[in-house]
Structures are given as structure tokens and as C-alpha cells.
C-alpha positions as CSV (number, residue, x, y, z in Angstrom):
1,M,-126.3,-1.0,-45.9
2,N,-126.2,-4.6,-47.2
3,R,-129.8,-5.6,-46.8
4,N,-129.2,-9.1,-48.3
5,S,-126.8,-9.9,-45.4
6,L,-129.2,-8.4,-42.9
7,E,-132.0,-10.6,-44.1
8,K,-129.9,-13.7,-44.2
9,Y,-128.7,-13.0,-40.6
10,A,-132.1,-12.1,-39.1
11,R,-134.0,-15.1,-40.6
12,E,-131.4,-17.5,-39.2
13,A,-131.2,-15.6,-36.0
14,R,-134.9,-16.1,-35.3
15,R,-134.4,-19.9,-35.6
16,D,-131.3,-19.8,-33.5
17,F,-132.8,-17.7,-30.7
18,L,-135.9,-19.9,-30.6
19,A,-133.8,-23.0,-30.4
20,A,-131.5,-21.6,-27.8
21,V,-134.3,-20.3,-25.5
22,S,-136.3,-23.5,-26.0
23,A,-133.2,-25.6,-25.0
24,R,-132.7,-23.4,-21.9
25,A,-136.4,-24.0,-21.0
26,R,-136.0,-27.8,-21.4
27,A,-132.9,-27.7,-19.3
28,L,-135.1,-26.3,-16.6
29,G,-137.5,-29.2,-17.0
30,L,-140.1,-27.3,-19.0
31,S,-141.7,-28.6,-22.2
32,E,-145.1,-28.7,-24.0
33,T,-146.1,-31.5,-21.7
34,S,-144.3,-30.7,-18.5
35,L,-145.5,-27.5,-16.9
36,S,-145.6,-28.2,-13.2
37,L,-145.3,-25.5,-10.6
38,A,-142.5,-25.7,-8.0
39,T,-143.4,-26.3,-4.4
40,I,-141.7,-23.6,-2.4
41,D,-141.0,-24.5,1.2
42,G,-138.1,-22.6,2.8
43,E,-135.3,-20.6,1.2
44,S,-133.8,-23.4,-0.9
45,V,-135.8,-25.3,-3.5
46,V,-135.0,-28.2,-5.8
47,V,-137.0,-28.0,-9.1
48,N,-136.7,-30.9,-11.5
49,G,-133.4,-31.8,-9.9
50,I,-132.1,-28.2,-10.1
51,P,-131.3,-26.4,-6.9
52,M,-132.9,-22.9,-6.9
53,S,-133.2,-20.0,-4.4
54,K,-136.6,-19.0,-3.3
55,D,-136.6,-16.0,-5.6
56,T,-135.6,-18.0,-8.6
57,A,-138.3,-20.6,-7.8
58,N,-140.9,-17.8,-7.7
59,A,-139.6,-16.6,-11.1
60,Y,-139.8,-20.2,-12.4
61,N,-143.4,-20.4,-11.3
62,K,-144.3,-17.2,-13.0
63,L,-142.8,-18.7,-16.2
64,V,-144.8,-21.9,-15.8
65,K,-148.1,-19.9,-15.2
66,A,-147.4,-17.9,-18.3
67,M,-147.0,-21.0,-20.4
68,Q,-150.1,-22.6,-18.8
69,E,-152.1,-19.5,-19.7
70,T,-150.8,-19.2,-23.3
71,S,-148.5,-22.0,-24.5
72,F,-145.0,-23.2,-24.2
73,A,-144.3,-22.0,-27.8
74,H,-145.8,-18.6,-27.3
75,V,-143.6,-17.8,-24.3
76,I,-140.5,-19.2,-26.0
77,D,-141.2,-16.9,-29.0
78,E,-141.7,-13.9,-26.7
79,M,-138.5,-14.5,-24.8
80,A,-136.4,-15.3,-27.9
81,Y,-137.5,-12.0,-29.4
82,T,-136.8,-10.1,-26.1
83,W,-133.2,-11.4,-26.0
84,F,-132.7,-10.7,-29.7
85,N,-133.8,-7.1,-29.1
86,R,-131.4,-6.7,-26.1
87,F,-128.4,-8.1,-27.9
88,L,-129.2,-5.9,-30.9
89,A,-129.4,-2.8,-28.7
90,I,-126.1,-3.6,-26.9
91,R,-124.3,-4.2,-30.2
92,F,-125.6,-0.9,-31.6
93,M,-124.6,1.0,-28.4
94,E,-121.1,-0.5,-28.1
95,L,-120.3,0.4,-31.7
96,H,-121.4,4.0,-31.0
97,E,-119.5,4.1,-27.7
98,L,-122.6,4.6,-25.7
99,L,-121.9,1.9,-23.0
100,K,-120.6,3.5,-19.8
101,V,-118.6,0.3,-19.0
102,G,-116.1,1.5,-21.7
103,Y,-115.5,-1.9,-23.3
104,K,-117.4,-4.0,-25.8
105,V,-119.7,-6.4,-24.2
106,L,-120.4,-8.5,-27.3
107,G,-117.6,-7.8,-29.7
108,N,-113.8,-7.3,-29.7
109,D,-111.8,-4.9,-31.8
110,R,-108.8,-7.3,-31.7
111,Q,-110.5,-10.0,-33.8
112,S,-110.7,-12.3,-30.7
113,E,-113.7,-14.5,-30.4
114,M,-114.0,-13.6,-26.8
115,P,-115.9,-10.4,-25.9
116,E,-113.6,-7.5,-25.1
117,I,-115.0,-7.0,-21.6
118,L,-113.8,-10.5,-20.4
119,G,-110.2,-9.2,-20.7
120,H,-110.9,-6.1,-18.7
121,I,-113.0,-7.3,-15.8
122,G,-110.4,-5.9,-13.3
123,D,-110.5,-2.5,-15.1
124,I,-114.3,-1.9,-14.8
125,E,-114.9,1.2,-12.7
126,E,-116.8,0.7,-9.5
127,G,-120.5,1.5,-9.8
128,V,-120.6,1.2,-13.6
129,L,-122.3,-2.2,-13.3
130,P,-124.0,-1.8,-9.9
131,S,-125.6,-5.2,-9.8
132,L,-122.4,-7.1,-10.5
133,D,-121.5,-9.4,-7.6
134,L,-117.8,-8.7,-7.2
135,A,-117.2,-11.6,-4.8
136,K,-118.8,-14.0,-7.2
137,I,-116.8,-12.5,-10.0
138,R,-113.5,-13.1,-8.1
139,E,-114.5,-16.6,-7.4
140,L,-115.2,-17.4,-11.0
141,R,-112.0,-15.7,-12.2
142,L,-109.9,-17.8,-9.7
143,A,-111.6,-21.0,-10.9
144,G,-110.1,-20.4,-14.4
145,N,-112.5,-22.6,-16.2
146,R,-115.9,-20.9,-15.6
147,E,-115.8,-18.2,-18.3
148,E,-119.3,-19.0,-19.5
149,E,-120.8,-18.5,-16.1
150,L,-118.6,-15.4,-15.5
151,Y,-119.8,-13.9,-18.8
152,R,-123.4,-14.6,-18.1
153,L,-123.2,-12.6,-14.9
154,I,-121.5,-9.7,-16.7
155,L,-124.1,-9.7,-19.5
156,I,-127.0,-9.6,-17.0
157,A,-125.2,-6.8,-15.0
158,Q,-124.9,-4.8,-18.2
159,C,-128.6,-5.2,-19.0
160,N,-129.4,-4.1,-15.5
161,A,-127.1,-1.1,-15.8
162,L,-129.0,-0.1,-19.0
163,A,-132.3,-0.5,-17.1
164,A,-131.3,2.5,-15.1
165,S,-131.0,4.8,-18.1
166,M,-133.3,3.0,-20.6
167,P,-136.0,1.4,-18.4
168,L,-138.5,1.0,-21.2
169,L,-136.2,-1.3,-23.2
170,F,-134.0,-2.8,-20.5
171,E,-136.2,-3.7,-17.6
172,K,-134.2,-5.1,-14.8
173,V,-133.2,-8.6,-15.9
174,N,-134.6,-11.0,-13.4
175,D,-137.4,-13.5,-13.1
176,A,-138.4,-15.2,-16.4
177,S,-136.2,-13.4,-18.8
178,E,-133.0,-14.3,-16.8
179,L,-134.1,-17.9,-16.5
180,L,-134.4,-18.1,-20.2
181,L,-131.2,-16.3,-21.1
182,P,-129.7,-18.9,-23.5
183,D,-126.6,-21.1,-22.6
184,N,-123.4,-21.3,-24.5
185,L,-123.1,-17.6,-25.1
186,L,-119.4,-17.8,-25.8
187,A,-119.6,-20.6,-28.4
188,S,-117.8,-19.8,-31.7
189,N,-121.0,-20.4,-33.5
190,G,-123.3,-19.0,-30.8
191,L,-125.9,-16.2,-30.9
192,I,-123.5,-13.5,-29.9
193,R,-120.6,-14.5,-32.2
194,K,-123.0,-14.6,-35.2
195,L,-124.4,-11.2,-34.4
196,V,-120.8,-9.8,-34.2
197,T,-119.4,-11.5,-37.3
198,E,-122.4,-11.7,-39.7
199,I,-123.4,-8.0,-39.7
200,S,-120.6,-5.5,-40.6
201,E,-119.9,-2.6,-38.3
202,K,-120.6,-0.3,-41.2
203,D,-124.2,-1.5,-41.3
204,F,-124.6,-0.3,-37.7
205,E,-123.7,3.3,-38.6
206,E,-127.4,4.3,-39.2
207,V,-130.3,3.7,-36.9
208,E,-132.3,2.4,-39.9
209,I,-130.7,-1.0,-39.4
210,I,-133.0,-1.6,-36.4
211,G,-136.1,-1.4,-38.5
212,W,-134.7,-3.7,-41.3
213,L,-133.6,-6.3,-38.8
214,Y,-137.1,-6.2,-37.2
215,Q,-138.8,-6.8,-40.5
216,Y,-136.5,-9.6,-41.5
217,Y,-136.7,-11.3,-38.1
218,I,-140.5,-11.7,-38.4
219,A,-140.4,-12.4,-42.2
220,E,-140.3,-16.2,-41.8
221,R,-143.4,-16.1,-39.5
222,K,-145.1,-13.8,-41.9
223,D,-144.5,-16.3,-44.7
224,E,-146.1,-19.0,-42.6
225,V,-149.3,-17.1,-41.7
226,I,-149.9,-14.9,-44.7
227,G,-153.0,-15.9,-46.7
228,K,-154.5,-17.8,-43.8
229,V,-156.9,-16.9,-41.0
230,V,-154.5,-15.1,-38.7
231,A,-154.5,-15.6,-35.0
232,T,-154.4,-12.5,-32.8
233,E,-150.8,-13.1,-31.8
234,D,-149.8,-13.4,-35.5
235,I,-151.3,-10.1,-36.6
236,P,-148.0,-8.2,-36.3
237,A,-146.1,-10.7,-38.4
238,A,-148.9,-10.8,-41.0
239,T,-149.3,-7.0,-41.4
240,Q,-146.1,-5.3,-40.6
241,L,-143.9,-4.0,-43.4
242,F,-140.8,-1.8,-43.1
243,T,-141.4,1.2,-45.4
244,P,-138.4,2.2,-47.6
245,N,-136.7,5.3,-46.6
246,W,-137.6,7.4,-49.6
247,I,-141.3,6.7,-49.1
248,V,-141.0,7.7,-45.4
249,Q,-139.3,10.9,-46.3
250,Y,-142.0,11.7,-48.9
251,M,-144.7,11.1,-46.4
252,V,-143.2,13.1,-43.5
253,Q,-141.9,16.0,-45.6
254,N,-145.3,16.4,-47.3
255,T,-147.2,16.4,-44.0
256,L,-145.2,17.7,-41.1
257,G,-142.8,19.7,-43.4
258,Q,-145.7,21.0,-45.5
259,M,-147.5,22.2,-42.4
260,W,-144.5,24.2,-41.3
261,L,-143.9,25.7,-44.8
262,A,-147.5,26.7,-45.1
263,T,-147.0,29.0,-42.2
264,Y,-143.4,29.9,-43.0
265,P,-143.1,29.7,-46.7
266,D,-139.5,31.2,-46.7
267,S,-138.3,28.6,-44.2
268,G,-134.9,27.2,-44.9
269,I,-136.0,23.6,-44.2
270,R,-137.4,23.5,-47.8
271,A,-133.9,23.1,-49.1
272,E,-133.3,20.1,-46.8
273,M,-136.4,18.1,-47.9
274,P,-135.7,16.4,-51.3
275,Y,-139.1,14.8,-51.5
276,Y,-141.2,17.8,-50.7
277,I,-143.6,18.8,-53.5
278,D,-144.7,22.4,-53.8
279,P,-148.5,22.7,-53.6
280,A,-150.4,23.0,-56.9
281,E,-151.6,26.4,-58.0
282,Q,-155.1,27.1,-56.8
283,T,-157.8,29.6,-57.7
284,E,-158.1,32.8,-55.7
285,E,-161.1,31.5,-53.8
286,V,-159.3,28.3,-52.8
287,Q,-156.2,30.3,-51.8
288,K,-158.3,32.4,-49.5
289,Q,-159.8,29.3,-47.9
290,I,-156.4,27.8,-47.4
291,A,-155.1,31.1,-45.9
292,D,-158.1,31.1,-43.5
293,I,-157.2,27.7,-42.0
294,T,-153.5,28.2,-42.0
295,P,-152.0,29.2,-38.6
296,K,-150.3,32.6,-38.6
297,E,-147.6,31.1,-36.4
298,L,-146.6,27.8,-34.9
299,D,-144.9,26.9,-31.7
300,P,-142.5,23.9,-32.3
301,E,-143.2,22.6,-28.8
302,K,-146.9,22.3,-29.5
303,I,-146.6,20.3,-32.7
304,T,-147.7,16.7,-32.2
305,F,-147.0,13.9,-34.6
306,L,-148.6,10.5,-34.2
307,D,-147.9,7.2,-36.0
308,P,-150.8,5.0,-34.9
309,A,-149.1,1.8,-36.2
310,C,-145.5,2.7,-35.6
311,G,-143.8,-0.7,-36.0
312,S,-140.1,-0.2,-35.4
313,G,-140.4,3.6,-35.7
314,H,-139.1,4.4,-39.1
315,I,-141.7,7.2,-39.8
316,L,-141.1,8.7,-36.3
317,V,-137.4,8.7,-37.0
318,E,-137.9,10.8,-40.1
319,A,-140.3,13.1,-38.2
320,Y,-137.5,13.6,-35.6
321,N,-135.2,14.7,-38.4
322,V,-137.7,17.3,-39.7
323,L,-138.6,18.5,-36.2
324,K,-134.9,18.9,-35.5
325,M,-134.6,21.3,-38.5
326,I,-137.6,23.2,-37.3
327,Y,-136.2,23.7,-33.7
328,T,-132.8,24.6,-35.0
329,E,-134.3,27.2,-37.3
330,R,-136.1,28.7,-34.4
331,G,-132.9,29.1,-32.4
332,Y,-133.2,26.4,-29.8
333,R,-130.0,25.1,-28.2
334,R,-128.8,22.0,-29.9
335,K,-128.5,20.1,-26.6
336,D,-132.2,20.8,-25.7
337,I,-133.7,19.7,-29.0
338,P,-133.6,15.8,-28.6
339,R,-135.5,15.8,-25.3
340,L,-138.1,18.3,-26.5
341,I,-138.8,16.2,-29.6
342,L,-139.1,12.9,-27.7
343,E,-141.2,14.3,-24.9
344,K,-143.4,16.9,-26.6
345,N,-143.7,16.0,-30.3
346,L,-143.6,12.3,-31.1
347,Y,-146.3,9.8,-30.4
348,G,-146.5,6.2,-31.4
349,I,-148.8,3.2,-30.9
350,D,-148.3,-0.4,-31.9
351,I,-150.0,-3.8,-31.2
352,D,-146.7,-5.5,-30.9
353,P,-144.8,-4.6,-27.7
354,R,-141.6,-5.9,-29.2
355,A,-141.9,-3.4,-32.1
356,A,-142.6,-0.6,-29.6
357,Q,-139.3,-1.6,-27.9
358,L,-137.5,-1.1,-31.1
359,T,-139.2,2.2,-31.8
360,Q,-138.0,3.6,-28.5
361,L,-134.5,2.2,-29.1
362,S,-134.4,3.8,-32.6
363,L,-135.5,7.2,-31.3
364,L,-133.1,7.1,-28.3
365,M,-130.1,6.2,-30.4
366,L,-131.0,9.0,-32.8
367,A,-131.3,11.4,-29.9
368,C,-127.9,10.2,-28.5
369,K,-126.2,11.4,-31.7
370,D,-127.3,15.0,-30.8
371,D,-127.0,14.7,-27.0
372,R,-124.9,11.8,-25.7
373,S,-125.8,12.7,-22.1
374,I,-129.6,12.2,-22.6
375,L,-129.5,8.6,-21.2
376,K,-128.4,10.0,-17.8
377,Q,-131.9,11.3,-17.3
378,P,-134.1,9.3,-19.7
379,P,-136.8,11.2,-21.5
380,K,-140.4,10.4,-21.0
381,M,-141.4,9.0,-24.4
382,N,-144.9,8.7,-25.7
383,I,-144.7,5.2,-27.2
384,L,-147.4,2.8,-26.3
385,A,-147.9,-0.9,-26.9
386,L,-151.7,-1.6,-27.1
387,R,-152.0,-5.3,-27.6
388,S,-155.7,-5.3,-28.3
389,S,-158.4,-2.7,-28.8
390,A,-161.1,-5.4,-29.4
391,H,-163.2,-4.2,-26.4
392,L,-162.4,-0.5,-26.6
393,Q,-165.6,1.2,-27.3
394,K,-165.9,4.4,-29.3
395,D,-166.3,6.4,-26.2
396,P,-164.1,9.5,-25.7
397,K,-164.1,9.0,-22.0
398,Q,-162.5,5.6,-22.4
399,I,-159.8,7.0,-24.7
400,E,-159.2,9.7,-22.1
401,K,-158.4,7.1,-19.5
402,I,-155.6,5.8,-21.7
403,A,-154.4,9.3,-22.4
404,K,-154.3,10.1,-18.7
405,R,-152.3,7.0,-17.9
406,I,-149.7,8.1,-20.5
407,Q,-149.7,11.7,-19.2
408,S,-149.3,10.7,-15.6
409,A,-146.5,8.3,-16.3
410,S,-143.2,8.9,-14.5
411,P,-140.1,10.0,-16.4
412,Q,-138.8,6.4,-16.1
413,T,-141.7,4.5,-17.7
414,I,-144.5,5.4,-20.1
415,L,-146.8,3.2,-18.1
416,P,-146.6,1.5,-14.7
417,Q,-144.7,-1.8,-14.5
418,E,-147.8,-3.9,-14.3
419,P,-150.2,-4.0,-17.2
420,V,-153.0,-1.5,-16.8
421,Q,-156.5,-3.0,-16.9
422,L,-159.1,-0.4,-17.9
423,S,-162.6,-1.2,-16.8
424,L,-164.4,-0.7,-20.1
425,V,-167.6,-2.0,-21.4
426,G,-167.1,-5.7,-22.0
427,E,-163.8,-7.4,-21.2
428,P,-160.9,-5.4,-19.8
429,V,-158.3,-4.0,-22.2
430,H,-154.7,-4.6,-21.4
431,V,-152.6,-1.5,-21.9
432,Q,-148.9,-2.0,-21.6
433,G,-145.7,0.1,-21.7
434,M,-142.4,-1.5,-22.4
435,L,-142.6,-5.1,-21.3
436,P,-141.2,-5.6,-17.8
437,S,-139.8,-9.1,-18.1
438,E,-142.6,-11.0,-16.6
439,N,-145.2,-8.9,-18.3
440,A,-143.8,-9.7,-21.7
441,L,-145.5,-13.0,-21.1
442,D,-149.0,-11.6,-20.6
443,P,-151.5,-12.5,-23.3
């Protein structure tokens, strides 16, 4: 993996995405000094000289309110990062042939600057992109000069199709996020073309690329805030650091792996853990004490592994690898193992919802290598974005409330679509799952 090229790309990508999303907002008449709500009267509305449907105007107003409650810059940053994550996910999936549409949505194997899917619109199987307006597609194709608009509809339809199988990462694209999908997507020096050409396909072979791109994307902001009094929204940029792979392996193999080997010292997973260190020799008395607290047997399905500051999920990815060896050794079916690990073993929390998005992406892509059908019925993952715990009292009952919300979540989402406000002592705590588009803007 060429990390120098990844860093160069991600740092520039952040600036490019911010500029593109900001330009899109300004094209809608929004700016730091212009944040007026649209007056909605009837089904058709004209906002800043732009005709909009009633639904679009409602989405526009949600966007304006979010900017009024935080700031124009804050919302632009959130939405730029959201689209960066989505494009990254689609690129990873198309290179691993995980998109049901069957064609590359961003790239093209024939070295063309146009995405492959544009040349196969008539070949897309019915129902693969359910939200695609076929009548509108025919109209745009007949026009012959509206490829940008045509591609925009296809890209949104692809995101919506992924929402059906990966709802925690690809919430249905509507409202604010669709309004701020950048323009000029097909430009030769545009966001998509740069992603396709500046990162080699070989670098996308391993899921580790997701974590590195995440760190490099926020690196510039980290440079800006480090050493200063850090605002709440800048804590992720100031504190997050992608841990090198060998350190992660050392940590996981000598915790999770060590626990398994303590109960099953003859386990074959020992040979597969290069960074595992055998325990030091102990006195007889200490050996007896260790034996007393060591379980006589372990049920793989009851092992829980928590990363309380999971970032983009690198440590959880290595835990997945060790757990996979454990399940395999115990005779579980290969096809069953990914879902068991994601639903029963792995837990993660992070203050940055965008990092939690990438954690789920990393784990799902890893699981897809072992069971390509897992996206047909998405696993219920235990990854939580907790933006703030400032008012969370050290009261077990309050922690239980959060736990119950996670445990009662549907298979489609770890938490309900709207942020959960827990009535705690002091101000309410916002607990979120994976960023429905409008909720990504909540402070």
C-alpha cells in the first residue's frame, strides 16, 4: 500500500470536497450571511430564484435550520465528509465486485474518463436500482447533452440501493445530503475522477485503506487545531490517530488471543499470531491463582470485545480476524462466522459519527470476503456514535438506558433514525446511530 499517495490524495480531497459542497450550497443561495428559510405555499416553490418541489423546499429548510443552529462552515464540513465516505465505499465495493448493478459506478476498466455505468444504462436489470426514475432517464438519454444530470440520478439511485443492504452507512439519499451532492461530477479533474485515478486499484485490495484515508483526510484539520484549546467539534481531529497494523496485532493477539490460549493452551491459533508473547514463568502460587480465575471453557458466541474509541475500526478488524480463527477451530460453518462475529462479539463506540460510519464499512467489507451474501440481510452491528458524554452521570441506570436502546435496535439500524435524547441529570445526551442524512447535521 502506497501510503504517501494515499496521504497526498486524502489531504487534497478534503479541500476539494469542502470547496465542491460549499459551491453547491452557494448555488442554492446559501452562505455565511444568507440563511433564510423558504416560504412554502403550495406544491411548487421558488427559492432564491430556483424552482423546487415542496419536498425539496422542506429539505432546504432543514439545511438552513442546521446552519442556523451550528454554522454554515460546520454543516459544509459534515456534508463534505459524508460524500467522501460514500464515494470511498462505492469505489471499494465496485473494485471487489460487491455492487449488484454489475457495472462500475465511479470507474471504468476501459480507461475511459466516463464511469462504466453510463455506457450500460439500458443493460441495468430491473429492480437493481429501485429508486431510479426510468421515464426521467429516457428523457435525459434522448436529450443527448444532459449526461451530468443523468449521472447524478444514477449515483443517487445507487446510494439508495445500498441503503437497503447497508442502512447504517447509506441512509436513503434525500433531504440535505442530496441537495449538497456536488456539481460537475463528470469533470476530468472532478472529485470522482481524482478518486479513481489517484489511488491505485491495488491499494484497495485490503480493508486497511479505509482507516488510512480517514486519518489522512482529517490530518490537515488536526494540524490546524493541535496545541490549541480544542472546540468540541474538533476533538476527533485533534485526538484520533490510526494505529499501525503491527501494533494493533500485538494488542489484540495478547488480549483476545491470550484469553483463548489461557483456556486452550494447545489451540492452533497460536501459530497464526506472530505478535503473541508467551506468558512469563510464574511461581507455583501465582500459577494456582491464575488457574483459579481462568475459565475451564469458553463459548465463542459469548466473547465480547469492546473498543471504546474505535475510530475507523482498525482494532476491531484485527479482533474479527482472531475471532474468525477461534470460530473456525470450534467447527462453525464458514458462512455463519461473519454474522456471528459482527452481531455477538464486536462492539465499538466513537465520538465521531463519521468515523463510526467507516468502522461499519470496514467490518462489513471484511465480512463480505467470507460471505458475499451477508449484505442481503444486513447484520445488526454494535457500533455506536456517542457525540458527547458531558452530561452522562456515573449512574449504572443511565448506562443501562443506552444499552437497552442498542439491544432493542432493529436489524436494519443500531439506533432509531432520529437521535435519541436520554433524560439524564442535567442536559440531555444525544445518542446517535449512523447518521441519517438530516441527523448528520445535529450538533
